[in-house]
N, C-alpha and C positions, 0 to 999 in steps of 0.2 A: 115102239117097245117091240121084242122080240119074244117072239111065243112057238112051238113046234117046232125047235132047230132051225127058224127060221135065220140066216143073215142077219149082222145088219152092214145095209149099204148105203153110206152117205151120201150127199148129193158133192154132180161135184165140186160144185158150189164153195160147198161143206170141204169139200175132201180141201182145194186149190188156198182155201184159209190158212187148214189150220197148217198146209204145207210152206205158207209166206208167211207166220208166226213161231215151226220152228227153227226155219230157215237162219230170222235172227240169230235163233239161240245159239243157233252150233257158228257163228256165219257172220261177225256180226261186221256191220259198212269200214270200210278202209275209211283212211285218215284225207285220203283223195277222195273220195267222193262226200267224205263232210266241210272237208275247205269249200269244195265249189256249188255247195250247195249255201256256207256263209257269201260267201261270194253273191254268192245270182243274191243275196236276202237284204245287203248292203249297198246294194249295183246303184241304188239313189241316190248316194250320198258321196260326195266326190272324196273328202278325207279318211270317212268312214273305210271305203271300197281302198284308198291308197294302204290305211293303216292294218288292212283284216291282210292286204295280198302278201304285205310282208309279214306279219304275223303264220301264217298260211306257207312264207318257202320256207320262216325254223321248222315247223313241224312237219315236216314231207320229206322220207328219205330222200339220197338223193336221186337216186334211179325213177324216182317219181313226179320228178322236178318238168324233167324235157315235156310229156306227156300232160302235165299241166301246165308250161309257158307255152303250148299249142292250143291246147284247149283254152285261156283265158286268150290270148289270141285274135281265135276264133268270136269266142262269147264279147269281149269288152272293145277289139283294135278300136271301133267304130267312135266310142265317144271315151272311153281313155287312156288313147295309143300313148303319148306323153307317158302318165304313169308307168304302163305295161313298160317301156320303153326305161325309161331311169329306173324302175326297179328290177328289174331280170335285169339290167343293164352296172344295176351296183352288184348284185349275190353274187357270194362267192362260193355259190359251187360249185358239183363236177359236171356244168356245162362244156364239153372236147372241144378241145384248141386246134385248127389245124395246123400241121407242121409241129404238133409237141407227140409223143407217145413211139 
């Protein structure tokens, strides 16, 4: 309780928690972060992983796909390389094509 003109000073932990809580109100997580989280959670199942990867590509903005593709290969190439090649190989997004433009 603050008395006699003292100023209230929250602890560093309380201030940090308040900032984190408020930051979610003003800066919602990006879709890219969301689809990464989903893929991490379903990576235990091959069929579910491929299904969610395909859904992710439909939800992302074209500009986000190259970063997402790189992240997927870094995270999952060791176990799901064939799925990644199949899904990203069939993706008709805005990947740069050599000799075009």
